[in-house]
FIFI-474434 format. One record per residue (C-alpha): residue number from 1; residue in three letters; x, y, z. Coordinates in Angstrom, 1 decimal. Layout:
! residues N
   n res     xx     yy     zz
 NUM Ala      X      Y      Z
...
This chain:
! residues 548
   n res     xx     yy     zz
   1 Met   42.0  151.9   69.4
   2 Ala   40.4  153.3   66.2
   3 Lys   43.4  154.1   64.2
   4 Gly   41.5  157.2   62.7
   5 Val   42.0  158.7   66.1
   6 Lys   44.4  162.0   66.0
   7 Ala   48.0  160.6   67.7
   8 Ala   50.5  163.0   68.7
   9 Val   54.1  161.3   68.8
  10 Ile   56.7  161.9   71.2
  11 Gly   60.4  161.7   70.4
  12 Gly   61.3  164.8   68.0
  13 Val   64.6  166.2   68.5
  14 Phe   64.1  169.6   66.8
  15 Ala   61.4  172.4   66.5
  16 Val   60.2  175.0   64.1
  17 Met   59.4  178.7   65.0
  18 Val   56.6  180.2   63.0
  19 Gly   54.9  183.4   63.7
  20 Gly   55.1  184.8   67.0
  21 Ala   57.4  183.2   69.7
  22 Gly   55.5  180.7   72.3
  23 Tyr   56.6  179.3   75.2
  24 Gly   58.4  176.6   73.1
  25 Ala   60.2  179.1   71.2
  26 Tyr   61.0  181.1   74.3
  27 Asn   62.6  177.6   75.6
  28 Ile   64.6  177.5   72.7
  29 Met   66.1  181.3   72.6
  30 Ser   66.5  180.9   76.4
  31 Ala   68.6  177.8   75.6
  32 Leu   70.8  179.9   73.1
  33 Asp   71.4  182.9   75.0
  34 Gly   72.2  181.4   78.3
  35 Gly   68.6  181.9   79.7
  36 Gly   68.4  185.5   79.2
  37 Ala   70.3  186.8   82.5
  38 Thr   72.9  189.2   82.4
  39 Gly   75.8  190.6   84.6
  40 Ala   76.8  193.9   85.6
  41 Gly   78.3  194.8   82.3
  42 Gly   75.7  193.5   80.1
  43 Glu   77.5  190.3   79.2
  44 Pro   75.4  187.1   79.8
  45 Ala   75.5  185.7   83.4
  46 Pro   77.4  182.4   83.9
  47 Ala   74.9  179.7   83.9
  48 Arg   74.5  177.9   87.0
  49 Ser   76.2  174.5   87.8
  50 Gly   75.8  171.7   90.1
  51 Pro   72.3  169.9   91.1
  52 Pro   69.4  171.8   91.6
  53 Ser   68.5  173.0   95.2
  54 Ala   65.7  171.8   97.0
  55 Glu   64.0  175.4   96.2
  56 Glu   64.7  175.0   92.6
  57 Val   63.0  171.5   92.6
  58 Glu   60.0  172.6   94.4
  59 Glu   59.7  175.7   92.0
  60 Thr   60.0  173.9   88.8
  61 Thr   57.5  171.1   89.6
  62 Thr   55.1  173.6   90.7
  63 Glu   55.3  175.5   87.5
  64 Phe   55.5  172.3   85.5
  65 Phe   52.5  170.7   87.2
  66 Ala   50.4  174.0   86.8
  67 Ala   50.9  174.2   83.3
  68 Trp   49.9  170.4   83.0
  69 Glu   46.8  170.4   85.0
  70 Lys   45.5  173.5   83.1
  71 Gly   46.3  171.9   79.6
  72 Gln   48.9  174.5   78.8
  73 Ala   51.0  172.0   76.9
  74 Ala   53.4  174.5   75.7
  75 Arg   54.2  176.1   78.9
  76 Ala   54.5  172.7   80.6
  77 Ala   56.9  171.5   77.9
  78 Ser   58.9  175.0   78.5
  79 Tyr   60.0  173.5   82.2
  80 Thr   61.5  170.5   80.4
  81 Asn   64.8  170.0   78.9
  82 Asn   63.5  168.6   75.6
  83 Asp   60.4  170.7   74.6
  84 Ala   60.0  169.5   71.2
  85 Ala   59.4  166.1   72.4
  86 Ala   57.4  167.2   75.3
  87 Glu   54.8  169.2   73.9
  88 Pro   53.1  166.9   71.6
  89 Leu   52.5  164.2   74.1
  90 Leu   51.2  167.0   76.6
  91 Thr   49.0  168.2   73.8
  92 Ala   47.7  164.4   73.1
  93 Tyr   47.2  164.0   76.7
  94 Gly   44.0  166.5   76.5
  95 Glu   43.3  166.3   73.0
  96 Asp   43.4  162.8   71.8
  97 Ala   43.3  161.2   75.4
  98 His   40.4  163.3   76.4
  99 Ile   41.9  163.8   79.9
 100 Thr   40.4  166.7   81.9
 101 Gly   40.0  167.9   85.6
 102 Val   43.9  167.1   86.2
 103 Lys   45.0  167.4   89.5
 104 Ile   48.6  166.4   90.6
 105 Thr   49.9  165.8   94.2
 106 Pro   53.6  165.7   94.7
 107 Gly   55.2  163.5   97.3
 108 Ala   58.4  164.0   99.1
 109 Ala   61.2  165.0   96.9
 110 Lys   64.3  163.1   97.5
 111 Gly   67.2  165.3   95.4
 112 Gly   65.8  165.9   92.4
 113 Ala   63.6  163.2   91.9
 114 Val   59.9  163.9   92.9
 115 Pro   57.3  161.2   93.0
 116 Phe   53.5  162.5   92.4
 117 Thr   49.9  161.4   92.0
 118 Val   47.7  162.3   89.1
 119 Lys   43.8  162.0   89.7
 120 Ala   41.8  163.1   86.7
 121 Lys   38.7  162.4   84.5
 122 Val   38.6  160.7   81.0
 123 Ser   35.4  161.6   78.9
 124 Tyr   34.3  160.6   75.3
 125 Asp   31.2  160.3   73.7
 126 Gly   29.3  160.9   76.5
 127 Lys   31.1  158.6   78.7
 128 Ser   33.3  159.2   81.7
 129 Lys   35.6  157.7   84.1
 130 Pro   38.1  158.8   86.9
 131 Leu   41.7  158.0   86.2
 132 Thr   44.4  157.9   88.9
 133 Tyr   48.0  156.6   88.6
 134 Lys   51.2  157.4   90.3
 135 Ser   54.5  158.5   88.5
 136 Ser   57.5  160.3   89.0
 137 Leu   60.0  163.1   87.2
 138 Thr   63.7  164.3   88.0
 139 Val   64.4  168.0   88.0
 140 Val   68.0  168.5   86.5
 141 Arg   70.3  171.3   85.8
 142 Gly   69.8  172.5   82.0
 143 Leu   73.4  171.9   80.0
 144 Thr   73.1  175.2   78.3
 145 Thr   70.9  177.6   80.2
 146 Gly   71.8  176.4   83.8
 147 Arg   68.1  176.6   84.7
 148 Pro   66.6  173.7   86.4
 149 Leu   64.7  171.7   84.0
 150 Val   62.0  168.5   84.2
 151 Asp   64.2  165.6   82.6
 152 Trp   62.0  164.8   79.6
 153 Gln   60.9  160.9   79.5
 154 Pro   57.8  159.9   78.4
 155 Asp   57.0  158.0   81.6
 156 Val   56.6  161.3   83.3
 157 Ile   53.3  161.5   81.8
 158 His   52.4  158.0   82.5
 159 Pro   54.4  155.1   83.8
 160 Arg   53.8  152.7   81.1
 161 Leu   54.6  155.2   78.0
 162 Lys   57.8  154.5   76.1
 163 Lys   59.5  156.3   73.4
 164 Asn   57.3  157.6   70.7
 165 Asp   54.4  156.0   72.2
 166 Thr   51.0  158.5   72.8
 167 Leu   47.6  158.1   74.4
 168 Val   44.5  157.9   72.6
 169 Thr   40.6  157.7   73.8
 170 Gly   38.1  156.4   71.6
 171 Lys   36.6  153.1   70.2
 172 Ala   38.7  150.0   70.8
 173 Ala   40.2  149.1   67.1
 174 Ser   39.7  145.1   68.1
 175 Pro   36.9  144.1   70.3
 176 Pro   37.9  142.5   73.6
 177 Ile   38.3  138.8   73.9
 178 Glu   37.4  136.0   76.9
 179 Ala   40.5  133.9   76.4
 180 Val   39.9  130.4   77.6
 181 Asp   42.1  127.2   78.1
 182 Arg   41.6  124.0   76.6
 183 Asp   38.8  122.9   79.5
 184 Gly   37.0  126.6   79.2
 185 Thr   38.8  128.0   82.1
 186 Val   38.9  131.7   81.6
 187 Leu   42.4  133.2   81.2
 188 Thr   43.2  136.8   82.7
 189 Lys   46.3  138.6   83.0
 190 Glu   45.6  139.3   86.5
 191 Lys   45.7  136.0   87.5
 192 Tyr   48.3  134.8   84.9
 193 Pro   50.5  137.9   84.5
 194 Ser   52.8  136.5   82.0
 195 Leu   49.9  136.1   79.5
 196 Gly   49.3  139.9   79.6
 197 Pro   51.1  140.9   76.2
 198 Ile   50.1  137.5   74.8
 199 Leu   46.5  138.2   75.5
 200 Asp   46.9  141.7   74.1
 201 Thr   48.4  140.1   70.6
 202 Leu   45.4  137.7   70.9
 203 Arg   42.8  140.3   70.9
 204 Asp   44.8  142.4   68.1
 205 Arg   44.8  139.5   66.0
 206 Tyr   41.5  137.5   66.7
 207 Gly   39.2  140.2   68.3
 208 Asp   37.3  140.5   65.1
 209 Lys   37.2  136.7   64.6
 210 Ala   35.9  135.9   68.1
 211 Gly   32.6  137.6   67.7
 212 Gly   33.0  140.5   70.1
 213 Glu   32.3  144.1   69.9
 214 Gly   34.5  147.0   70.7
 215 Gly   34.2  149.3   73.6
 216 Val   35.5  153.0   74.5
 217 Glu   39.0  153.0   76.1
 218 Leu   41.9  155.0   76.9
 219 Ala   44.9  153.3   75.6
 220 Ile   48.7  153.5   74.9
 221 Arg   49.2  153.6   70.9
 222 His   52.8  152.0   70.6
 223 Ala   55.1  153.5   68.0
 224 Asp   56.1  150.0   67.1
 225 Glu   52.7  149.3   66.2
 226 Ser   52.6  146.6   68.6
 227 Pro   48.8  146.1   70.0
 228 Asp   47.4  149.2   71.9
 229 Thr   47.5  148.8   75.7
 230 Ser   44.5  149.5   77.2
 231 Leu   44.7  151.5   80.5
 232 Leu   40.8  152.2   81.4
 233 Thr   37.8  151.2   80.0
 234 Leu   34.7  153.6   79.8
 235 Ala   32.6  151.6   78.2
 236 Lys   32.8  147.9   77.9
 237 Gly   32.5  146.0   74.5
 238 Arg   31.2  142.4   74.3
 239 Pro   33.9  140.2   74.4
 240 Gly   34.2  137.4   72.1
 241 Lys   35.1  133.7   73.3
 242 Leu   38.6  132.9   72.2
 243 Glu   39.7  129.1   72.7
 244 Thr   43.4  128.5   73.3
 245 Thr   45.4  125.5   73.7
 246 Leu   46.7  126.5   77.0
 247 Ser   46.0  124.5   80.4
 248 Ala   45.4  126.8   83.2
 249 Arg   46.8  124.1   85.6
 250 Val   50.0  124.0   84.0
 251 Gln   50.2  127.7   83.0
 252 Ala   49.8  128.5   86.7
 253 Ala   52.8  126.0   87.7
 254 Ala   54.6  127.7   85.0
 255 Glu   53.9  131.1   86.5
 256 Ser   54.7  130.2   89.9
 257 Ala   58.0  128.4   88.8
 258 Val   59.5  131.3   86.6
 259 Lys   58.8  133.6   89.9
 260 Gln   61.5  131.8   91.6
 261 His   64.4  132.9   89.1
 262 Pro   64.8  136.3   87.9
 263 Glu   65.1  136.6   84.0
 264 Ser   63.6  133.4   83.2
 265 Ser   61.2  131.9   80.7
 266 Val   59.3  128.4   80.0
 267 Val   57.3  126.6   77.5
 268 Ala   55.1  123.3   77.6
 269 Val   53.7  121.6   74.7
 270 Lys   51.7  118.4   74.0
 271 Pro   53.9  116.4   71.9
 272 Ser   51.3  114.2   70.3
 273 Thr   49.6  117.6   69.1
 274 Gly   51.8  120.3   69.0
 275 Glu   49.4  122.2   71.2
 276 Val   51.0  124.7   73.5
 277 Leu   49.9  124.2   77.2
 278 Ala   52.1  127.1   79.0
 279 Val   54.1  130.0   78.3
 280 Ala   55.6  132.0   81.0
 281 Asn   58.1  134.8   81.6
 282 His   59.7  136.4   84.5
 283 Arg   61.4  139.6   83.3
 284 Glu   61.6  143.5   83.9
 285 Asp   60.2  144.2   80.8
 286 Ala   57.1  142.6   78.8
 287 Phe   59.3  140.6   76.0
 288 Asn   58.1  137.1   75.3
 289 Ala   61.7  135.4   75.6
 290 Ala   59.8  132.2   76.0
 291 Phe   58.8  132.6   72.0
 292 Glu   60.9  135.6   70.8
 293 Gly   64.2  134.9   72.5
 294 Arg   67.3  134.5   70.3
 295 Val   70.0  133.1   72.6
 296 Ala   72.4  129.8   72.5
 297 Pro   70.9  126.9   74.2
 298 Gly   73.8  125.3   75.2
 299 Ser   74.1  121.4   75.7
 300 Thr   70.4  121.2   75.1
 301 Met   71.4  121.5   71.6
 302 Lys   72.9  118.1   71.8
 303 Ile   69.7  116.5   71.1
 304 Ile   70.0  117.5   67.7
 305 Thr   73.7  116.9   67.4
 306 Ala   73.0  113.5   68.6
 307 Ala   70.5  112.9   66.0
 308 Met   72.9  114.0   63.3
 309 Leu   75.6  111.6   64.3
 310 Ile   73.0  108.7   64.4
 311 Asp   70.9  109.7   61.1
 312 Asn   74.5  110.0   59.3
 313 Gly   75.8  106.7   60.7
 314 Val   78.5  108.2   62.3
 315 Thr   77.8  106.3   65.7
 316 Ser   74.7  105.1   67.9
 317 Met   73.4  105.4   71.2
 318 Asn   75.7  102.3   72.0
 319 Gly   78.4  103.2   69.8
 320 Pro   81.6  104.8   70.5
 321 Ala   82.0  108.4   71.9
 322 Pro   85.0  108.8   73.7
 323 Cys   85.2  111.6   76.3
 324 Pro   88.8  113.2   76.6
 325 Pro   89.6  116.2   78.7
 326 Thr   89.9  118.6   75.8
 327 Ala   89.1  118.5   72.0
 328 Thr   90.7  120.7   69.8
 329 Trp   88.9  121.8   66.3
 330 Gln   90.8  124.0   64.1
 331 Ser   93.0  125.8   66.4
 332 Gln   90.2  126.2   69.2
 333 Thr   90.5  124.0   72.1
 334 Phe   87.0  123.0   73.9
 335 Glu   86.8  121.7   77.4
 336 Asn   84.1  120.2   79.8
 337 Leu   82.4  121.5   82.4
 338 Thr   84.4  121.2   85.5
 339 Gly   84.2  118.2   87.7
 340 Leu   83.5  115.9   84.5
 341 Gln   85.6  112.9   84.6
 342 Pro   87.1  112.2   81.1
 343 Asp   86.4  108.4   79.8
 344 Glu   88.0  107.2   76.9
 345 Ser   87.3  103.5   77.6
 346 Ala   84.9  101.1   75.9
 347 Asn   82.2  102.3   78.1
 348 Ala   82.3  105.5   76.4
 349 Thr   79.3  105.5   74.2
 350 Leu   77.3  108.2   72.9
 351 Ala   74.5  107.5   75.6
 352 Asn   77.5  107.9   78.4
 353 Ala   78.3  111.2   76.9
 354 Phe   74.9  112.5   76.3
 355 Met   73.9  111.9   79.7
 356 Arg   76.7  113.2   81.2
 357 Ser   76.8  116.1   78.8
 358 Cys   80.4  115.5   77.6
 359 Asn   81.4  118.1   75.1
 360 Thr   84.7  117.0   73.9
 361 Ala   82.9  113.6   72.6
 362 Phe   80.6  115.4   70.4
 363 Ile   83.1  117.8   69.0
 364 Lys   85.3  114.8   68.3
 365 Leu   82.4  113.0   66.3
 366 Ile   81.5  115.9   64.2
 367 Asp   84.7  115.6   62.0
 368 Glu   83.7  112.3   61.0
 369 Arg   82.5  111.6   57.2
 370 Pro   80.3  112.4   55.7
 371 Leu   79.4  115.3   58.0
 372 Thr   80.2  118.8   56.6
 373 Asp   79.9  122.2   57.7
 374 Ala   75.7  122.3   56.7
 375 Ser   75.2  118.6   58.3
 376 Leu   73.7  120.3   61.5
 377 Thr   71.7  122.8   59.7
 378 Ala   70.0  120.3   57.5
 379 Glu   69.2  118.2   60.6
 380 Ala   67.7  121.1   62.6
 381 Glu   65.8  122.4   59.3
 382 Glu   64.8  119.0   57.9
 383 Arg   64.0  117.0   60.7
 384 Phe   63.0  119.3   63.5
 385 Gly   61.3  122.1   61.6
 386 Leu   63.9  125.1   62.7
 387 Arg   63.9  127.4   59.9
 388 Gly   63.6  130.7   61.9
 389 Asp   60.7  132.0   60.2
 390 Asp   57.7  129.8   59.2
 391 Trp   56.0  128.7   62.2
 392 Lys   52.7  130.1   62.9
 393 Thr   51.8  130.0   66.5
 394 Gly   49.0  132.4   66.3
 395 Ile   51.3  134.9   68.1
 396 Thr   54.8  136.3   66.8
 397 Ser   57.5  134.0   67.5
 398 Phe   61.3  133.0   66.6
 399 Asp   61.5  129.5   65.2
 400 Gly   65.1  128.7   65.9
 401 Ser   68.3  129.0   63.8
 402 Val   71.5  126.7   63.2
 403 Pro   73.3  128.2   60.5
 404 Ala   75.6  126.3   58.4
 405 Ala   79.2  127.3   60.1
 406 Gly   82.7  126.6   59.4
 407 Gly   85.7  127.0   61.5
 408 Pro   85.3  127.0   65.3
 409 Asp   81.5  128.0   64.9
 410 Arg   81.2  124.4   63.4
 411 Ala   82.0  122.7   66.6
 412 Ala   80.8  125.4   68.9
 413 Gly   77.2  125.0   67.1
 414 Ala   77.5  121.3   67.9
 415 Ile   77.2  121.6   71.7
 416 Gly   74.7  124.6   71.3
 417 Gln   77.2  127.7   71.3
 418 Gly   78.1  129.7   68.2
 419 Gln   75.8  131.0   65.7
 420 Val   73.1  128.8   67.2
 421 Gln   70.2  130.5   68.7
 422 Met   67.0  129.0   70.1
 423 Asn   64.2  129.8   72.7
 424 Pro   62.3  127.8   75.4
 425 Leu   59.7  127.3   72.3
 426 Asn   62.1  125.7   69.9
 427 Met   63.6  123.5   72.6
 428 Ala   60.4  122.1   74.0
 429 Ser   59.6  121.3   70.3
 430 Val   62.9  119.6   69.8
 431 Thr   62.0  117.2   72.8
 432 Ala   58.5  116.5   71.4
 433 Thr   60.1  115.9   67.9
 434 Ala   62.9  113.6   69.6
 435 Ile   60.4  111.5   71.7
 436 Thr   57.7  111.2   69.1
 437 Gly   59.8  111.1   65.8
 438 Arg   57.2  113.6   64.4
 439 Phe   57.7  117.1   63.8
 440 Arg   54.2  118.7   64.9
 441 Gln   54.5  122.7   64.9
 442 Pro   53.6  124.2   68.2
 443 Tyr   50.5  126.5   68.2
 444 Leu   48.9  128.5   70.9
 445 Val   45.6  129.2   68.7
 446 Pro   43.7  126.5   66.8
 447 Pro   44.9  127.1   63.1
 448 Glu   41.1  126.5   62.1
 449 Leu   40.0  129.9   63.4
 450 Asp   42.2  132.1   60.5
 451 Asp   43.1  129.0   58.2
 452 Arg   46.9  129.1   59.1
 453 Gln   49.0  126.7   57.2
 454 Leu   51.3  125.0   59.9
 455 Ala   54.9  124.3   59.1
 456 Thr   56.0  120.8   58.5
 457 Ala   59.1  118.7   58.6
 458 Gln   60.3  115.4   57.6
 459 Gly   60.7  114.0   61.3
 460 Leu   62.8  111.4   62.5
 461 Arg   63.3  107.9   61.6
 462 Ser   61.8  105.7   64.4
 463 Ser   64.9  104.0   65.5
 464 Thr   66.6  107.6   65.7
 465 Ala   63.7  108.7   67.8
 466 Ala   63.9  105.6   69.9
 467 Gln   67.5  106.1   70.9
 468 Leu   67.3  110.0   71.5
 469 Lys   64.4  109.0   73.9
 470 Gln   66.2  106.5   75.6
 471 Met   69.4  108.7   76.1
 472 Met   67.1  111.4   77.5
 473 Arg   65.4  108.8   79.9
 474 Leu   69.0  107.8   81.0
 475 Thr   69.9  111.4   81.6
 476 Ala   67.0  111.7   84.0
 477 Thr   67.2  108.3   85.9
 478 Ser   70.7  107.1   85.7
 479 Pro   73.1  107.9   88.6
 480 Gln   75.7  109.6   86.2
 481 Gly   72.7  111.7   84.5
 482 Thr   73.0  115.4   84.8
 483 Ala   69.4  115.7   85.3
 484 Val   68.7  112.8   87.9
 485 Arg   68.8  115.3   90.9
 486 Val   66.1  117.7   89.2
 487 Met   63.7  115.1   87.8
 488 Ala   63.8  112.8   91.0
 489 Gly   60.3  112.3   92.3
 490 Leu   58.4  112.5   89.0
 491 Ser   56.5  109.6   87.8
 492 Gly   55.7  108.2   84.5
 493 Asp   57.9  108.0   81.4
 494 Ile   60.5  110.7   82.0
 495 Gly   63.6  112.0   80.4
 496 Ala   65.8  115.3   80.0
 497 Lys   68.7  117.1   78.7
 498 Thr   70.3  119.9   80.8
 499 Gly   72.8  122.8   79.2
 500 Ser   74.4  126.0   80.0
 501 Ala   75.4  128.5   77.2
 502 Glu   78.2  131.1   77.8
 503 Val   77.2  134.5   76.7
 504 Asp   79.9  137.2   75.8
 505 Gly   80.2  139.8   78.3
 506 Lys   78.6  137.4   81.2
 507 Ala   80.5  136.0   84.2
 508 Thr   78.1  133.2   84.4
 509 Ser   76.3  131.0   81.9
 510 Asp   73.0  131.0   81.1
 511 Ser   70.9  127.9   82.6
 512 Trp   68.9  125.6   80.2
 513 Phe   67.0  122.5   80.6
 514 Thr   64.4  120.5   78.5
 515 Gly   62.5  117.7   79.5
 516 Phe   59.4  115.2   78.9
 517 Arg   56.8  113.5   81.3
 518 Asn   54.2  111.0   79.2
 519 Asp   52.8  113.4   76.7
 520 Val   54.0  116.5   77.9
 521 Ala   57.3  118.4   76.9
 522 Ala   58.7  121.8   78.6
 523 Ala   61.9  123.6   78.0
 524 Ala   63.1  126.4   80.2
 525 Met   66.1  129.0   80.3
 526 Ser   67.2  131.4   83.1
 527 Glu   69.7  134.2   82.9
 528 Gln   70.4  133.7   86.4
 529 Gly   73.2  131.3   85.4
 530 Gly   74.8  128.0   86.5
 531 His   74.4  124.6   85.2
 532 Gly   71.1  123.6   83.5
 533 Gly   69.8  122.0   86.9
 534 Asp   70.5  124.8   89.1
 535 Ala   67.7  127.3   87.8
 536 Ala   66.0  125.9   84.6
 537 Gly   65.7  122.6   86.0
 538 Pro   63.6  123.0   88.8
 539 Ile   61.1  125.3   86.5
 540 Val   60.9  122.4   84.2
 541 Ala   60.4  120.0   86.8
 542 Ala   57.5  122.0   88.3
 543 Val   55.7  122.3   85.2
 544 Leu   56.0  118.5   84.4
 545 Arg   54.7  117.9   87.9
 546 Ala   51.7  120.1   87.3
 547 Ser   51.2  118.3   84.1
 548 Gly   49.4  115.3   85.8
């Protein structure tokens, strides 16, 4: 939306009285004097208490809706419990969003909650379109006045509004785009819901580079300066074609897979190029946790830890790595997952510890020379390109963080806990680096479009990469491997690593899983909880299965 359009902001918590006292001023004074009612002796009558009655709910909503319909912003705001915040948005509704002819139809109240339907018209520069949507409000008792008042929230005015957002109508700031996948298939938010916020970001960043022309729209102007959210198109612009690296087939599989598990995210990349093939989230909010999440990755981190052990000569795939029942590091005791049998025999190799996901084996080894508190950080940054802030994927991303840590956090970091933070994009890239030996920064939009310089890293020695890939193969195919059940039935060259991450305040662990099939690597996490194979595993397997 044109940034010059006047935008009113929600969220103020004070008001100024000047000149005569309007409705907003009356509301403030009413609050101060208890609503203005007096008792028999002239004293202020006691404020009512308790939930509003059905009659009060009906009267309050009737008055609020009537004022809103007439465009009387100050009067409508006076029927809320925060008129200072409500009035600017109600004003913008008519003046900046150019919404007129408002007709509000309330539904059946349930206590103080009242659903309603809004029908109106949006007009701008000789163009107009009908607007219809549903919302709801709640009538509460005023804390100081005892009056029944609409509990003010921005989403009363429109269900997609958040704090400090506003509504504007005008010429779009960014021309529309027609995003297409690697084979030319058009990508829409209707068919691929997870791409909705991503397509908005791509339009904001690349609309002017894709050759399109802006139209006229009603949109939400977000306070956090994220791309405007289009609500209604009055006049279509001419979309410019934007080529992405996505695969419509893999994206469809990713969308379907995450729907099976709440609070889940997945990313798939092409290891030979770094191209992102799919990104999907199943969340209640619009946060792109697949790219921007910052959470502990659990035992999927053992890919990097194993690389560190090999690169520093501590052990090798077939070298010793005893798996005792417990391991103590600087007074903190670590255990394995319930049911994992300890193994301190000659067969206790790094490969065995990796495919069975033995925590204690890795913790026992990080005390070996020449390892230091900074060794895991160096491996992550220099070999795997995980520096936190220099990837240029085409949209916002968090690029992993493995800070140098001493004390118990050094041990915890080795098994993907402590201060380590990752997301599925990071772990898909880690898997891609592990199986190819080369770090190729993931990207969603070709860098040639805007001359982005992609991040670089040293990558792995060929011998290290070969050992990591083989250990991931064993994890997915050996009877003892923790990923064998999930990866069963997948053809081709396959490998995987499972993980579960403990989160403070949660009774269950986050589920993590990363794997590869031929030239596709994918990683997923689910807050639904459980072991890696319980929730995240099936998501990754479904994506790899669709990769062909």
